[in-house]
MARDOLUM-385274 format. One record per residue (C-alpha): residue in one letter; x, y, z; residue number from 0. Coordinates in nm, 3 decimals, always signed. Each point is the difference from the previous one (the first is absolute). Layout:
% residues N
+------+---------+---------+---------+-----+
| type |    east |   north |      up | seq |
+------+---------+---------+---------+-----+
|    A |       X |       Y |       Z | NUM |
...
+------+---------+---------+---------+-----+
END
This chain:
% residues 69
+------+---------+---------+---------+-----+
| type |    east |   north |      up | seq |
+------+---------+---------+---------+-----+
|    M |  -9.794 |  +2.333 |  +2.350 |   0 |
|    F |  +0.057 |  -0.318 |  +0.188 |   1 |
|    V |  +0.298 |  -0.205 |  -0.044 |   2 |
|    C |  +0.085 |  -0.318 |  +0.157 |   3 |
|    L |  +0.328 |  -0.159 |  -0.012 |   4 |
|    S |  +0.082 |  -0.359 |  +0.149 |   5 |
|    V |  +0.283 |  -0.224 |  +0.009 |   6 |
|    V |  -0.030 |  -0.361 |  +0.000 |   7 |
|    I |  +0.315 |  -0.259 |  -0.039 |   8 |
|    Y |  -0.036 |  -0.375 |  -0.108 |   9 |
|    E |  +0.294 |  -0.197 |  +0.089 |  10 |
|    V |  +0.075 |  -0.312 |  -0.245 |  11 |
|    V |  +0.267 |  -0.255 |  -0.018 |  12 |
|    C |  +0.246 |  +0.056 |  -0.261 |  13 |
|    P |  +0.216 |  -0.306 |  -0.066 |  14 |
|    Y |  +0.339 |  +0.193 |  -0.054 |  15 |
|    D |  -0.053 |  +0.211 |  +0.321 |  16 |
|    D |  -0.015 |  -0.032 |  +0.411 |  17 |
|    P |  -0.358 |  -0.091 |  +0.148 |  18 |
|    P |  -0.249 |  +0.293 |  +0.026 |  19 |
|    T |  +0.007 |  +0.131 |  +0.354 |  20 |
|    I |  -0.199 |  +0.231 |  +0.197 |  21 |
|    G |  +0.025 |  +0.139 |  +0.361 |  22 |
|    P |  -0.022 |  +0.300 |  +0.244 |  23 |
|    R |  +0.187 |  +0.207 |  -0.249 |  24 |
|    T |  -0.193 |  -0.074 |  -0.293 |  25 |
|    I |  -0.289 |  +0.109 |  +0.229 |  26 |
|    E |  +0.154 |  +0.315 |  +0.067 |  27 |
|    T |  +0.083 |  +0.092 |  -0.341 |  28 |
|    M |  -0.342 |  -0.091 |  -0.119 |  29 |
|    K |  -0.144 |  +0.226 |  +0.247 |  30 |
|    R |  +0.217 |  +0.289 |  -0.095 |  31 |
|    A |  -0.118 |  -0.042 |  -0.348 |  32 |
|    G |  -0.324 |  -0.004 |  +0.045 |  33 |
|    G |  -0.058 |  -0.383 |  -0.094 |  34 |
|    H |  -0.306 |  -0.206 |  +0.091 |  35 |
|    A |  +0.060 |  -0.336 |  -0.075 |  36 |
|    I |  +0.269 |  -0.306 |  -0.054 |  37 |
|    A |  -0.058 |  -0.302 |  -0.214 |  38 |
|    I |  +0.271 |  -0.276 |  +0.087 |  39 |
|    E |  +0.029 |  -0.338 |  -0.160 |  40 |
|    A |  -0.121 |  -0.255 |  +0.258 |  41 |
|    G |  +0.280 |  -0.253 |  +0.109 |  42 |
|    K |  +0.270 |  +0.187 |  -0.190 |  43 |
|    T |  +0.041 |  +0.337 |  +0.179 |  44 |
|    I |  +0.177 |  +0.046 |  +0.309 |  45 |
|    L |  -0.158 |  +0.181 |  +0.261 |  46 |
|    I |  +0.238 |  +0.143 |  +0.251 |  47 |
|    D |  -0.101 |  +0.077 |  +0.385 |  48 |
|    R |  -0.342 |  -0.136 |  -0.082 |  49 |
|    E |  -0.216 |  +0.104 |  +0.298 |  50 |
|    K |  +0.181 |  +0.380 |  -0.009 |  51 |
|    T |  -0.043 |  +0.033 |  -0.380 |  52 |
|    L |  -0.365 |  -0.102 |  +0.004 |  53 |
|    N |  -0.091 |  +0.200 |  +0.288 |  54 |
|    D |  +0.192 |  +0.304 |  -0.181 |  55 |
|    A |  -0.197 |  -0.037 |  -0.310 |  56 |
|    H |  -0.344 |  -0.023 |  +0.178 |  57 |
|    R |  +0.099 |  +0.346 |  +0.207 |  58 |
|    A |  +0.091 |  +0.155 |  -0.323 |  59 |
|    G |  -0.308 |  -0.146 |  -0.190 |  60 |
|    I |  +0.201 |  -0.193 |  -0.274 |  61 |
|    V |  -0.170 |  -0.330 |  -0.064 |  62 |
|    I |  +0.243 |  -0.273 |  -0.084 |  63 |
|    V |  -0.142 |  -0.260 |  -0.225 |  64 |
|    S |  +0.138 |  -0.367 |  -0.054 |  65 |
|    Q |  -0.060 |  -0.121 |  -0.379 |  66 |
|    P |  +0.041 |  -0.345 |  -0.091 |  67 |
|    S |  +0.295 |  -0.064 |  -0.203 |  68 |
+------+---------+---------+---------+-----+
END
């Protein structure tokens, strides 16, 4: 039997909440959870420490996709 589990998150803006934010801690959490992809809303998601976040995601094999809002 073959079982494949995957974690994908999709960050969206809620009018009554803080703006969605991702950063190195998000990538570390996704890595530990076995996650493979993060989809964010273009222009509305805060990306903390962009270079480190993108490098960490690349090394962990996690794809970050920006979707138009």
